[in-house]
C-alpha positions as CSV (number, residue, x, y, z in Angstrom):
1,M,16.2,-11.8,10.4
2,I,14.7,-8.5,11.7
3,P,16.2,-7.4,15.1
4,A,13.7,-6.5,17.8
5,P,10.7,-6.7,15.5
6,Q,7.8,-4.3,15.9
7,L,4.5,-4.6,14.1
8,V,3.0,-1.5,12.4
9,G,-0.5,-1.8,11.0
10,A,-2.6,0.5,8.8
11,G,-5.9,-0.7,7.2
12,P,-5.4,-4.0,5.3
13,T,-1.6,-3.6,5.4
14,S,1.0,-4.3,8.0
15,A,4.8,-4.2,8.3
16,V,7.2,-5.9,10.6
17,A,10.2,-3.6,11.0
18,P,13.1,-3.4,13.5
19,G,12.4,-1.6,16.7
20,I,16.1,-1.0,17.4
21,I,18.8,-0.3,14.9
22,S,22.5,-0.4,15.7
23,I,24.4,2.7,14.3
24,G,27.3,0.3,13.5
25,S,25.1,-1.7,11.2
26,F,24.8,1.3,8.9
27,T,28.5,0.9,8.0
28,T,28.1,-2.6,6.8
29,S,24.6,-2.5,5.4
30,R,23.0,0.2,3.3
31,C,19.4,-0.8,3.9
32,V,16.9,-1.8,6.6
33,L,15.0,-5.1,6.1
34,V,11.2,-4.9,6.4
35,R,8.5,-7.5,5.8
36,V,5.3,-5.9,4.4
37,S,2.0,-7.8,4.1
38,S,-1.5,-7.1,2.9
39,T,-4.8,-8.8,3.2
40,A,-6.3,-7.1,0.2
41,P,-5.0,-5.5,-3.0
42,A,-3.3,-2.3,-2.0
43,R,-0.3,0.1,-2.6
44,T,1.9,0.4,0.5
45,L,4.5,3.1,1.1
46,V,7.0,2.3,3.8
47,T,9.1,5.3,4.9
48,I,12.0,5.8,7.4
49,F,12.5,9.3,8.5
50,S,14.5,11.2,11.2
51,G,13.6,14.2,13.3
52,V,10.9,15.0,15.8
53,R,9.5,18.2,14.4
54,S,10.9,18.5,10.9
55,K,10.7,15.1,9.2
56,R,13.8,14.4,7.1
57,L,13.4,11.5,4.7
58,F,15.9,8.7,5.0
59,G,14.5,6.1,2.7
60,Q,11.2,4.8,1.3
61,K,9.9,1.9,-0.7
62,L,6.6,1.5,-2.6
63,V,5.2,-2.0,-2.5
64,I,2.2,-2.9,-4.7
65,F,0.0,-5.8,-3.9
66,R,-2.2,-7.0,-6.7
67,Q,-3.4,-9.8,-4.5
68,P,-3.1,-10.5,-0.8
69,G,0.4,-11.6,0.3
70,S,3.7,-10.8,2.0
71,V,7.0,-9.4,0.7
72,R,10.4,-8.9,2.3
73,T,11.9,-5.6,1.1
74,C,15.0,-3.6,1.9
75,I,14.6,0.1,2.4
76,P,17.8,2.0,1.3
77,V,19.2,4.3,4.0
78,P,22.1,6.6,3.1
79,A,25.0,6.0,5.5
80,N,26.5,9.5,5.2
81,A,23.4,11.7,4.9
82,K,24.1,15.3,5.5
83,S,21.2,15.7,7.9
84,F,22.0,12.5,9.9
85,N,22.5,13.2,13.6
86,L,23.1,10.3,15.9
87,R,21.0,11.9,18.7
88,T,17.9,12.3,16.4
89,K,15.1,9.8,16.7
90,L,14.2,7.6,13.7
91,G,10.6,6.8,12.8
92,L,8.8,4.4,10.5
93,A,5.7,5.4,8.6
94,L,3.3,3.0,6.9
95,G,0.9,4.5,4.4
96,Y,-1.5,2.7,2.1
97,S,-4.2,3.1,-0.5
98,K,-6.7,0.4,-1.3
99,G,-6.5,-1.2,-4.7
100,A,-3.4,-1.8,-6.8
101,A,-3.9,1.4,-8.8
102,A,-5.8,3.7,-6.3
103,P,-4.7,7.3,-6.4
104,K,-5.9,8.4,-2.9
105,P,-3.6,7.6,0.0
106,N,-4.8,7.3,3.5
107,A,-3.2,8.8,6.6
108,P,0.0,7.0,7.6
109,T,0.7,5.1,10.8
110,I,4.0,6.2,12.5
111,K,6.1,4.2,15.0
112,P,9.5,5.1,16.6
113,I,12.8,3.2,16.0
114,R,15.5,3.4,18.6
115,L,19.2,3.9,17.7
116,V,21.8,2.2,19.8
117,P,25.6,2.4,19.5
């Protein structure tokens, strides 16, 4: 189950990710559950990052769709990252490229994720 789900869409792909993440959940779980779907063959890169100006990568997962469908995936997030600051905002980026083997990515769509204690 994804807490406070938010929909992020880009081209033929979309992702349902949490809109709010509890900081305490990072101590018990090392990943963030995301459901990624596509209406056409595509390569989808789901990324979680922190920071407002300088984007620091937390975790990312590449999902390849050879045919339309939906996949639940877990994006690993390091619990004790050196650049992790509790006051920093998290963001979710969804980038895609059409076709299962397409080399050209399109511009990503970015949505915020709130951190709560």
